[in-house]
C-alpha positions as CSV (number, residue, x, y, z in Angstrom):
1,M,-71.8,-57.6,65.0
2,A,-75.3,-57.4,63.8
3,T,-76.7,-59.8,61.5
4,S,-79.1,-59.6,59.0
5,T,-82.0,-61.8,57.8
6,L,-82.6,-61.3,54.0
7,N,-85.9,-61.7,52.6
8,S,-85.7,-62.5,48.5
9,T,-89.5,-61.1,48.8
10,P,-89.7,-57.6,48.0
11,P,-92.0,-55.7,50.4
12,P,-95.2,-54.2,48.3
13,A,-94.4,-50.7,47.7
14,I,-90.9,-52.2,46.6
15,Q,-92.6,-54.6,43.8
16,A,-95.0,-51.6,42.7
17,N,-91.8,-49.8,42.1
18,Q,-89.8,-52.1,40.2
19,H,-90.6,-50.8,37.1
20,I,-87.6,-48.3,37.6
21,Y,-85.1,-50.8,36.7
22,D,-85.7,-50.6,32.8
23,D,-88.0,-47.1,32.2
24,Y,-85.5,-44.9,30.8
25,F,-82.2,-47.2,30.9
26,E,-80.7,-48.2,27.2
27,E,-77.7,-50.0,27.5
28,E,-77.5,-49.5,23.3
29,F,-77.6,-46.0,24.2
30,T,-74.6,-46.1,27.2
31,R,-72.7,-48.3,24.7
32,T,-73.2,-45.5,21.4
33,V,-73.0,-42.7,23.6
34,D,-69.3,-43.5,25.0
35,E,-68.4,-45.2,21.5
36,N,-69.5,-41.8,20.0
37,L,-68.4,-39.3,22.1
38,L,-67.1,-40.4,25.8
39,Q,-64.2,-42.4,24.8
40,L,-62.9,-39.5,23.1
41,L,-63.0,-36.9,25.5
42,D,-61.4,-39.7,28.1
43,R,-58.7,-40.2,25.9
44,V,-57.4,-36.6,25.0
45,W,-59.2,-34.6,28.0
46,F,-59.7,-36.3,30.8
47,R,-57.2,-38.8,30.4
48,S,-58.8,-41.4,33.3
49,E,-56.6,-43.8,35.0
50,L,-58.1,-46.2,37.2
51,V,-56.0,-47.7,40.4
52,G,-56.1,-50.9,42.4
53,F,-59.6,-52.0,40.3
54,D,-57.7,-54.8,39.3
55,D,-58.5,-56.9,42.3
56,Y,-62.1,-55.7,41.4
57,P,-64.5,-56.2,44.5
58,Q,-67.0,-59.4,44.6
59,R,-70.1,-59.6,46.2
60,N,-70.0,-60.4,49.7
61,N,-73.4,-61.6,48.9
62,P,-74.6,-63.0,45.9
63,E,-78.2,-62.2,46.6
64,R,-77.4,-57.8,46.8
65,P,-75.5,-55.7,44.8
66,L,-72.5,-54.1,46.6
67,I,-72.7,-49.8,47.2
68,F,-70.3,-48.7,45.8
69,A,-69.3,-44.5,46.8
70,S,-67.5,-42.0,46.0
71,N,-66.6,-38.4,47.0
72,H,-68.1,-35.9,45.0
73,S,-66.1,-32.4,43.3
74,G,-66.9,-29.1,44.2
75,M,-68.6,-26.4,42.2
76,A,-68.0,-28.6,38.8
77,F,-70.9,-30.1,36.2
78,P,-70.9,-34.3,37.0
79,W,-68.2,-35.2,34.5
80,D,-66.3,-37.3,37.1
81,A,-68.9,-39.6,37.7
82,M,-69.6,-39.9,33.4
83,V,-66.0,-40.4,33.1
84,A,-65.9,-43.0,36.1
85,L,-68.8,-44.9,34.5
86,A,-67.7,-44.9,31.2
87,H,-64.5,-46.1,31.8
88,L,-66.0,-48.8,34.2
89,F,-67.8,-50.0,31.3
90,R,-65.1,-50.3,29.0
91,H,-62.7,-52.0,32.1
92,L,-65.5,-54.6,33.0
93,P,-65.8,-57.8,31.0
94,E,-68.9,-58.8,33.5
95,Q,-71.5,-56.2,33.2
96,R,-73.3,-57.4,36.1
97,D,-70.0,-55.8,38.5
98,L,-70.9,-52.4,36.8
99,P,-71.9,-49.9,39.3
100,R,-75.1,-48.4,38.0
101,P,-75.9,-44.8,39.5
102,L,-78.1,-43.3,42.0
103,S,-78.1,-39.5,41.4
104,A,-79.5,-36.9,42.6
105,P,-83.2,-36.0,41.2
106,L,-82.5,-32.4,40.2
107,L,-80.1,-33.8,37.9
108,S,-82.3,-35.7,35.7
109,K,-85.4,-33.0,36.4
110,T,-84.0,-30.5,35.3
111,A,-82.9,-30.1,31.5
112,L,-80.1,-27.7,32.1
113,M,-78.4,-30.5,34.1
114,N,-78.7,-33.0,31.4
115,P,-75.6,-32.3,29.0
116,F,-76.3,-29.9,26.6
117,L,-80.0,-31.0,26.7
118,V,-79.8,-34.1,26.0
119,K,-83.4,-35.1,26.8
120,N,-83.6,-37.8,30.0
121,F,-79.1,-38.0,29.2
122,W,-78.5,-39.3,32.3
123,K,-81.9,-42.2,33.1
124,K,-80.7,-43.3,29.6
125,C,-77.7,-44.0,30.8
126,G,-79.3,-46.3,34.5
127,C,-79.3,-43.1,36.4
128,V,-81.8,-43.8,39.1
129,D,-83.1,-41.0,41.5
130,A,-81.8,-41.2,44.7
131,T,-85.1,-41.2,46.5
132,T,-85.8,-43.7,49.7
133,L,-87.9,-45.6,48.2
134,N,-85.9,-46.1,44.9
135,F,-82.9,-46.9,46.8
136,E,-84.5,-49.6,48.8
137,T,-86.0,-51.0,45.4
138,M,-82.8,-51.0,43.8
139,M,-81.1,-53.2,46.6
140,Y,-83.1,-55.7,45.1
141,Y,-81.5,-55.3,41.5
142,N,-79.1,-58.1,40.4
143,D,-78.2,-57.1,37.1
144,H,-75.9,-54.7,38.3
145,N,-74.1,-53.6,41.6
146,L,-75.2,-49.8,42.7
147,M,-73.0,-46.3,42.9
148,L,-73.4,-43.3,44.7
149,Y,-72.1,-40.0,45.9
150,P,-73.1,-40.1,50.1
151,E,-72.6,-36.8,49.7
152,G,-75.4,-35.6,48.0
153,V,-76.0,-32.1,46.5
154,P,-74.0,-30.2,49.1
155,G,-70.6,-32.5,47.9
156,I,-70.8,-30.8,44.5
157,G,-71.9,-28.0,45.8
158,K,-69.0,-27.2,48.4
159,G,-66.6,-24.6,47.5
160,F,-63.0,-25.1,46.2
161,N,-62.2,-24.0,50.2
162,R,-63.5,-27.2,50.9
163,K,-61.7,-29.7,48.2
164,Y,-61.8,-32.8,49.6
165,E,-63.3,-32.3,52.4
166,L,-65.9,-35.0,52.7
167,Q,-69.6,-33.5,53.9
168,R,-71.5,-35.5,55.6
169,L,-72.9,-39.1,54.5
170,A,-76.4,-40.2,53.4
171,T,-77.3,-42.8,56.5
172,S,-79.2,-44.5,54.3
173,M,-76.4,-46.2,52.6
174,L,-75.7,-47.5,56.2
175,R,-78.9,-48.4,56.9
176,L,-79.7,-50.5,53.4
177,S,-75.9,-51.9,53.9
178,L,-76.9,-53.3,57.7
179,Q,-80.8,-54.3,56.1
180,H,-79.2,-56.1,53.3
181,G,-76.3,-57.7,54.2
182,T,-74.4,-56.2,51.6
183,D,-70.5,-54.2,51.7
184,I,-70.1,-50.6,50.9
185,V,-67.1,-50.3,48.3
186,P,-65.1,-46.6,48.6
187,F,-63.2,-45.6,46.0
188,Y,-61.7,-41.8,45.5
189,T,-62.1,-39.4,42.9
190,I,-58.8,-37.3,42.7
191,N,-58.5,-34.3,40.9
192,A,-62.1,-33.6,39.5
193,E,-61.5,-30.8,42.2
194,Y,-59.8,-29.0,39.0
195,L,-62.4,-29.2,36.2
196,N,-63.8,-25.6,37.8
197,P,-61.1,-24.2,40.3
198,Y,-61.1,-21.2,42.5
199,A,-64.9,-21.4,42.4
200,Y,-66.8,-20.8,45.8
201,S,-70.3,-21.3,47.1
202,W,-72.8,-19.1,49.2
203,D,-75.9,-20.3,50.3
204,L,-77.5,-17.3,49.2
205,V,-76.9,-17.3,45.5
206,N,-77.3,-21.4,45.9
207,N,-80.9,-20.8,47.3
208,F,-81.9,-18.7,44.8
209,T,-80.5,-20.8,41.7
210,K,-82.6,-23.7,43.5
211,K,-86.0,-22.1,42.4
212,I,-84.8,-22.1,39.0
213,G,-83.7,-26.1,38.9
214,I,-80.0,-25.4,39.3
215,P,-78.6,-26.8,42.6
216,F,-75.9,-24.5,42.9
217,L,-73.7,-21.6,41.3
218,P,-70.1,-21.4,41.5
219,L,-68.9,-18.0,41.5
220,T,-65.8,-18.2,40.3
221,L,-64.2,-15.8,37.2
222,L,-65.0,-18.6,35.0
223,L,-69.1,-17.1,35.6
224,I,-68.4,-14.3,32.9
225,L,-67.3,-16.9,30.5
226,V,-70.9,-19.0,31.2
227,I,-73.1,-15.5,30.8
228,L,-71.1,-14.5,27.2
229,Q,-70.9,-18.0,26.0
230,P,-73.3,-20.3,27.2
231,W,-71.6,-23.4,26.3
232,A,-68.9,-22.9,29.1
233,F,-71.6,-23.7,31.6
234,Y,-70.9,-27.5,30.7
235,L,-67.0,-26.5,30.8
236,A,-64.5,-28.5,32.5
237,L,-60.6,-27.6,32.5
238,P,-58.4,-30.7,31.7
239,A,-57.7,-32.4,34.9
240,K,-56.9,-35.7,34.8
241,L,-59.5,-37.4,36.3
242,I,-57.8,-40.4,38.5
243,F,-60.3,-43.2,40.3
244,V,-58.6,-45.0,43.5
245,M,-60.2,-48.0,44.9
246,G,-60.6,-48.1,48.5
247,T,-60.8,-50.5,51.5
248,R,-64.2,-52.8,51.5
249,I,-66.3,-51.2,54.4
250,R,-68.4,-54.0,56.4
251,P,-71.1,-51.5,58.6
252,S,-71.9,-54.7,60.3
253,E,-68.7,-55.0,62.1
254,L,-69.0,-51.6,63.1
255,T,-71.9,-52.2,65.1
256,D,-73.9,-54.7,67.6
257,K,-77.3,-53.8,66.5
258,K,-79.7,-54.8,63.5
259,H,-80.4,-52.4,61.2
260,D,-83.7,-51.7,62.6
261,E,-81.8,-51.5,66.3
262,L,-80.1,-48.3,66.1
263,T,-81.5,-44.8,66.4
264,R,-81.0,-41.6,64.1
265,D,-78.0,-40.7,66.5
266,E,-76.1,-43.5,66.4
267,Y,-77.0,-43.8,62.5
268,L,-75.3,-40.1,62.4
269,A,-72.2,-41.1,64.3
270,L,-71.6,-44.6,62.5
271,S,-72.0,-41.9,59.4
272,D,-69.5,-40.0,61.1
273,Q,-67.1,-43.2,61.5
274,V,-67.3,-44.2,58.0
275,R,-66.3,-40.4,56.8
276,H,-63.1,-40.6,59.0
277,K,-62.5,-43.5,57.7
278,M,-63.3,-42.7,54.2
279,Q,-61.2,-39.1,54.8
280,M,-58.0,-40.8,55.7
281,E,-57.9,-43.0,52.2
282,L,-58.7,-39.7,50.7
283,D,-56.1,-37.9,51.8
284,A,-53.9,-40.7,51.4
285,A,-55.0,-40.9,47.4
286,V,-54.7,-37.1,47.4
287,L,-50.9,-37.2,48.7
288,A,-50.3,-40.0,46.0
289,H,-52.2,-38.7,43.0
290,G,-53.2,-35.3,43.2
291,Q,-50.2,-33.4,43.1
292,K,-50.0,-32.4,39.6
293,P,-54.0,-32.3,38.5
294,Y,-53.6,-31.3,34.8
295,R,-50.6,-32.8,33.7
296,W,-49.9,-30.7,30.8
297,G,-47.1,-32.7,29.0
298,E,-49.2,-35.6,29.0
299,L,-52.4,-33.6,27.6
300,W,-50.2,-32.0,24.7
301,Q,-48.8,-35.3,23.8
302,R,-52.3,-36.4,23.9
303,I,-53.6,-33.4,21.6
304,K,-51.2,-34.3,19.1
305,E,-51.8,-37.9,18.6
306,N,-55.6,-37.2,18.0
307,R,-54.9,-34.5,16.4
308,R,-57.6,-35.3,13.1
309,F,-60.1,-35.1,15.9
310,F,-59.4,-31.8,16.2
311,P,-61.8,-29.6,17.5
312,F,-64.0,-32.1,19.1
313,F,-61.6,-33.0,22.3
314,L,-62.0,-29.3,22.8
315,P,-64.9,-28.0,25.3
316,F,-66.0,-25.3,23.1
317,A,-67.1,-28.4,20.5
318,W,-68.6,-30.6,22.5
319,P,-72.3,-29.1,22.7
320,A,-72.1,-29.7,18.5
321,M,-71.1,-32.9,19.0
322,F,-73.6,-34.0,21.6
323,T,-76.4,-32.2,19.7
324,E,-75.4,-34.4,16.6
325,F,-76.1,-37.5,18.5
326,E,-79.2,-36.6,20.2
327,R,-80.0,-36.5,16.6
328,L,-78.9,-39.3,15.2
329,Y,-79.7,-41.2,17.8
330,V,-83.1,-40.3,19.1
331,K,-84.6,-38.2,16.0
332,E,-83.4,-40.2,13.5
333,G,-83.2,-43.5,15.3
334,R,-79.9,-44.7,14.0
335,R,-78.2,-47.7,15.9
336,N,-74.3,-49.3,15.5
337,F,-72.9,-45.9,14.0
338,R,-70.2,-43.9,14.4
339,M,-69.7,-40.5,14.4
340,K,-67.4,-39.3,11.7
341,L,-65.5,-36.9,14.0
342,D,-62.2,-36.7,11.8
343,A,-64.2,-36.4,8.7
344,P,-63.0,-32.3,7.0
345,G,-65.8,-29.8,7.8
346,S,-67.9,-31.7,10.5
347,F,-68.1,-28.7,13.2
348,F,-69.1,-27.2,10.8
349,R,-71.9,-29.5,9.0
350,M,-72.9,-30.4,12.8
351,L,-74.1,-26.6,13.5
352,W,-76.1,-26.7,9.9
353,R,-78.0,-29.6,10.7
354,N,-78.7,-28.5,14.5
355,P,-79.0,-24.9,14.6
356,I,-79.8,-24.8,18.0
357,T,-76.6,-25.5,18.8
358,I,-75.7,-22.3,17.8
359,A,-77.2,-20.4,20.8
360,Y,-74.3,-22.1,23.0
361,F,-72.2,-19.4,20.6
362,I,-74.6,-16.5,21.4
363,P,-73.9,-14.1,24.1
364,V,-76.2,-13.4,26.5
365,L,-79.2,-13.5,24.3
366,G,-77.8,-17.3,23.4
367,W,-79.2,-18.4,27.1
368,I,-83.2,-17.7,25.9
369,P,-83.7,-20.0,23.1
370,L,-81.3,-22.4,25.6
371,A,-83.4,-21.7,28.2
372,I,-87.0,-22.2,26.6
373,K,-85.4,-25.3,24.9
374,G,-84.6,-26.4,28.6
375,Y,-88.4,-25.7,29.7
376,R,-89.9,-27.3,27.8
377,G,-88.0,-30.2,28.4
378,N,-89.4,-30.2,32.3
379,K,-92.5,-29.3,31.1
380,L,-93.1,-32.5,28.8
381,G,-90.9,-34.8,31.2
382,Q,-91.8,-37.4,28.6
383,K,-89.1,-40.5,27.7
384,S,-87.8,-40.2,24.4
C-alpha cells in the first residue's frame, strides 16, 4: 500500500495560482440562479433524484478535499452537471461538503458554451478550468470538495452508440489522489444520455468545430432544428436525471508505489483498473434506474402541478428566462430578488426588455447577432 507525505504549504507556483479560488466564484450568484431558474427546471423538466447520498461521504483526510467523479453524457449540453450541482447545493447543509467542479476550459472560454450567453456563467457558479496547474492548486482548497468528469471532452463527444461507455479516465485524478492521500468518490449520472438521444459523433466534423470554439457537433435530426431555431442549441429533452452514489475508491490500496514512483504506463494501467470498477457500477446503476429515461406520466403530472409557470419550464422559453436573469443580476445589480415567472405576460415582457432574445427564434439569420455577441464575449474576456 502506497503512503503519502502531505505538505500543508503549497509550492510557489501553486501559491501564485491560488487566486483562482475567488477570481469569479460568487456563491450568491449560484444561489440566485438556483432559486430563480434551476429549481423550476429541475422540479418539472429534469425531476432529478439522488440515490445513496443520504450517507454522504466524509473526508478521509481532513486537510484535503475529496475528489468526486462522474460519467459524462454524450453529445449533450452539460445540463446534467448543472442539475447535479444545483441539487447538491440544496441538499447539503454543510457547504464544505459541496463539490466544486473542474470543467473543460472550452466551456468557460467560449461564450456560446455558457448557457444562453450568460457571461462567465460557469465560473461564477464555481467552475475552475481543468488544467493541470489548476487541479493541483485546488487540492489545497478546503472550502469545498472537488468534482470532475475524468473522461473530459471525449466523454461529452461520444456518440449515442457508445452511451454509458466510460472513456479513458484522466491519470491526473489518480496521481493527485495518491499524492494528497485523499479518496475518489464516484457517482453515476443516469438517463442524461437521453437529453439528446440518437446523436452521433464524427472526428472530421468535431475537428472543424473545435476551431470555432465548439468542442463537438452532434449529428442528429435535431441539428436541423438548431439551424432553424438557435435556442435548440441548448435543448435538452425531459430525461429524468438520477445520480447514484458509487463505492469510494482509494487508489493507495491499488498500488504499493508512491505517486512519484509510478511510470506513465503504470498510471494508465491504474486508470484502466479504476475505469473497470466504475464501469461495473455504472452498468448496475443503468440496469436499476435507466430503463425508463423519460417517465412521461410523472412529467405530465409535474407540468400540471406547475402550470402557472408556463411556459418557463419548456426549453423554448429558457433563453428569455436566463437573459432576463442576467439583466437583473449583472446589469442592474439586483440581489435577493425572485423573478415573477407566474405573472401573466412575463414571457413577452422578457422579450421586450431583452431584444437579443428574439434572435433565438429567427431561422438561420438569428445566429448572426448571437454569434456577434458571443464573439465579443470571447474577445473581451473580462470579469463582469
